[in-house]
C-alpha positions as CSV (number, residue, x, y, z in Angstrom):
1,M,31.8,45.1,-22.9
2,D,29.2,42.2,-22.6
3,T,31.1,39.0,-22.9
4,T,28.1,36.8,-23.6
5,P,28.7,35.1,-27.0
6,L,26.4,36.5,-29.7
7,V,24.2,34.1,-31.6
8,G,24.7,35.9,-34.8
9,P,25.5,39.3,-36.3
10,P,23.1,42.1,-35.6
11,V,21.1,43.4,-38.6
12,A,22.4,46.9,-38.0
13,G,25.1,46.7,-35.4
14,S,28.6,48.0,-34.8
15,E,31.5,46.7,-36.7
16,V,32.7,44.7,-33.7
17,A,29.3,43.2,-33.1
18,T,28.9,42.3,-36.8
19,L,32.3,40.6,-37.1
20,V,32.1,38.8,-33.7
21,G,28.4,37.8,-34.4
22,A,29.3,36.4,-37.8
23,L,32.1,34.4,-36.3
24,E,29.9,33.1,-33.5
25,R,27.2,32.1,-36.0
26,N,29.8,30.2,-38.0
27,R,31.1,28.5,-34.8
28,R,27.6,27.6,-33.7
29,T,26.6,26.1,-37.1
30,F,29.9,24.1,-37.2
31,A,29.3,22.7,-33.7
32,W,25.8,21.7,-34.8
33,K,27.2,19.8,-37.8
34,C,29.7,18.0,-35.7
35,G,27.7,17.4,-32.5
36,G,26.1,14.2,-31.2
37,L,28.3,11.8,-33.2
38,D,30.3,8.8,-32.0
39,S,33.9,8.0,-33.1
40,A,32.7,6.2,-36.2
41,G,30.7,9.3,-37.3
42,L,33.6,11.7,-36.6
43,N,36.0,9.5,-38.6
44,K,33.7,8.8,-41.6
45,L,35.1,9.8,-44.9
46,H,33.3,11.3,-47.8
47,P,35.4,10.0,-50.7
48,P,37.5,11.0,-52.5
49,S,38.2,13.5,-49.7
50,T,40.2,12.4,-46.6
51,V,38.7,15.1,-44.5
52,T,36.7,14.0,-41.4
53,L,34.5,15.8,-39.0
54,G,37.0,14.9,-36.2
55,G,39.8,16.2,-38.3
56,L,37.9,19.4,-38.9
57,L,37.2,19.8,-35.1
58,K,40.9,19.4,-34.3
59,H,42.0,21.6,-37.2
60,L,39.7,24.5,-36.2
61,A,40.8,24.1,-32.6
62,L,44.3,24.7,-33.8
63,V,43.3,27.6,-36.0
64,E,41.5,29.3,-33.1
65,D,44.6,28.9,-30.9
66,E,47.0,29.9,-33.6
67,Y,45.2,33.1,-34.6
68,F,44.0,34.4,-31.3
69,T,46.5,33.0,-28.7
70,R,49.7,33.0,-30.7
71,R,49.2,35.7,-33.3
72,L,46.9,38.1,-31.6
73,L,48.2,37.9,-28.1
74,G,51.8,36.7,-28.9
75,K,51.6,33.8,-26.4
76,E,53.0,30.3,-26.9
77,L,50.6,27.5,-27.7
78,G,49.9,24.9,-25.0
79,A,48.9,21.3,-25.2
80,P,48.4,19.4,-27.4
81,W,50.0,21.8,-30.0
82,D,53.3,22.2,-28.2
83,S,54.1,18.4,-28.3
84,A,53.4,17.8,-32.0
85,D,56.3,17.3,-34.3
86,W,55.1,19.8,-37.0
87,D,58.3,19.3,-39.1
88,A,57.7,15.5,-39.4
89,D,53.9,15.9,-39.9
90,P,52.7,19.4,-40.8
91,D,49.1,18.1,-41.0
92,W,49.3,16.4,-37.5
93,E,46.0,17.7,-36.3
94,W,44.1,16.1,-39.2
95,H,45.8,12.7,-38.8
96,S,45.9,12.5,-35.0
97,A,42.1,13.3,-34.6
98,A,41.3,9.7,-35.5
99,G,42.8,8.6,-32.2
100,D,40.8,11.1,-30.1
101,S,37.4,10.4,-28.6
102,P,34.4,12.6,-29.5
103,E,34.5,14.1,-26.0
104,E,38.2,14.9,-26.4
105,L,37.8,16.5,-29.8
106,M,34.7,18.6,-28.8
107,G,36.4,19.6,-25.6
108,L,39.6,20.6,-27.3
109,W,37.6,22.7,-29.8
110,E,35.4,24.3,-27.1
111,A,38.4,25.2,-24.9
112,S,40.1,26.8,-27.9
113,V,37.0,28.8,-28.7
114,E,36.8,30.0,-25.1
115,R,40.4,31.1,-25.2
116,S,39.7,32.9,-28.4
117,R,36.7,34.7,-27.0
118,A,38.7,35.8,-24.0
119,A,41.5,37.0,-26.2
120,V,39.1,39.2,-28.3
121,V,37.6,40.6,-25.1
122,E,41.1,41.4,-23.7
123,V,42.2,43.2,-26.9
124,L,38.9,45.1,-27.4
125,A,39.2,46.3,-23.8
126,T,42.1,48.5,-24.9
127,G,40.8,49.6,-28.3
128,G,39.0,48.6,-31.5
129,V,39.5,46.2,-34.3
130,D,42.3,48.3,-35.8
131,Q,44.7,47.0,-33.2
132,L,47.6,45.0,-34.6
133,A,48.5,41.5,-33.5
134,N,51.6,40.7,-31.6
135,W,52.9,38.7,-34.5
136,Q,54.5,39.5,-37.8
137,G,54.0,37.6,-41.1
138,R,56.9,36.7,-43.5
139,N,56.6,40.2,-45.0
140,G,56.9,41.9,-41.6
141,D,53.3,43.0,-41.4
142,S,51.1,42.4,-38.4
143,P,47.4,41.7,-39.1
144,S,44.7,43.8,-37.3
145,L,42.1,42.2,-35.1
146,R,39.6,43.0,-37.9
147,Y,41.7,41.0,-40.4
148,I,41.9,38.0,-38.0
149,L,38.2,38.0,-37.4
150,V,37.5,38.1,-41.1
151,D,40.0,35.4,-41.8
152,L,38.4,33.1,-39.1
153,I,34.9,33.8,-40.5
154,E,36.1,32.6,-43.9
155,E,37.9,29.6,-42.4
156,Y,34.7,28.5,-40.6
157,A,32.5,29.2,-43.6
158,R,34.7,27.0,-45.9
159,H,35.0,24.2,-43.4
160,T,31.3,24.3,-42.4
161,G,30.6,23.6,-46.1
162,H,32.8,20.5,-45.8
163,A,31.0,19.5,-42.6
164,D,27.6,19.9,-44.3
165,L,28.5,17.3,-46.9
166,I,30.2,14.9,-44.5
167,R,27.3,15.1,-42.0
168,E,24.7,14.5,-44.6
169,S,26.5,11.4,-45.7
170,I,26.5,10.1,-42.1
171,D,22.9,10.5,-41.1
172,G,21.1,12.8,-43.5
173,L,21.3,15.9,-41.3
174,T,20.9,18.9,-43.5
175,G,20.0,22.5,-42.9
176,E,21.4,25.9,-42.7
177,G,20.9,28.9,-40.5
178,L,21.3,29.1,-36.8
179,P,20.1,26.2,-34.7
180,E,18.7,27.3,-31.4
181,Q,21.2,25.2,-29.5
182,P,24.1,23.2,-30.6
183,P,23.6,19.5,-29.9
184,T,25.2,18.2,-26.7
185,E,26.9,14.9,-26.4
């Protein structure tokens, strides 16, 4: 299997290429909306919401690791997730992002995405999207890789909508679709 990230879903591709391509398009658009900003930009609020682009970056890094590392592969989460006191602050990733630099936040998110890509390649090497995760929900069911991919597509689509509004309020950046390259720091 080619492990080069797709830039978007193929018009008439396989189920795997369509799901992975749709997720990659969402990731890429999200990175574009968050890229090139300083700490003030990543911490800017769009009242009455308390969501920031920095909080979104850290949240989606957690979601990537939670779904692909912990749930799909059944592995424990590493830093910084393993040192958070989730009982005391279940929204820790949102709050703690304000203390992280733009480079730390983007690096954390990018590393989580790379781990997720590797997890998907690993699982697909032994079968298709019907394979079940090494995790069970409260009802005892294990989600399939297909379900996890669809869930992440939805998660990114929702949060990229938030990022659109916040970014426009910062510097007027608007747009949709797939930028050729996400901005670099």
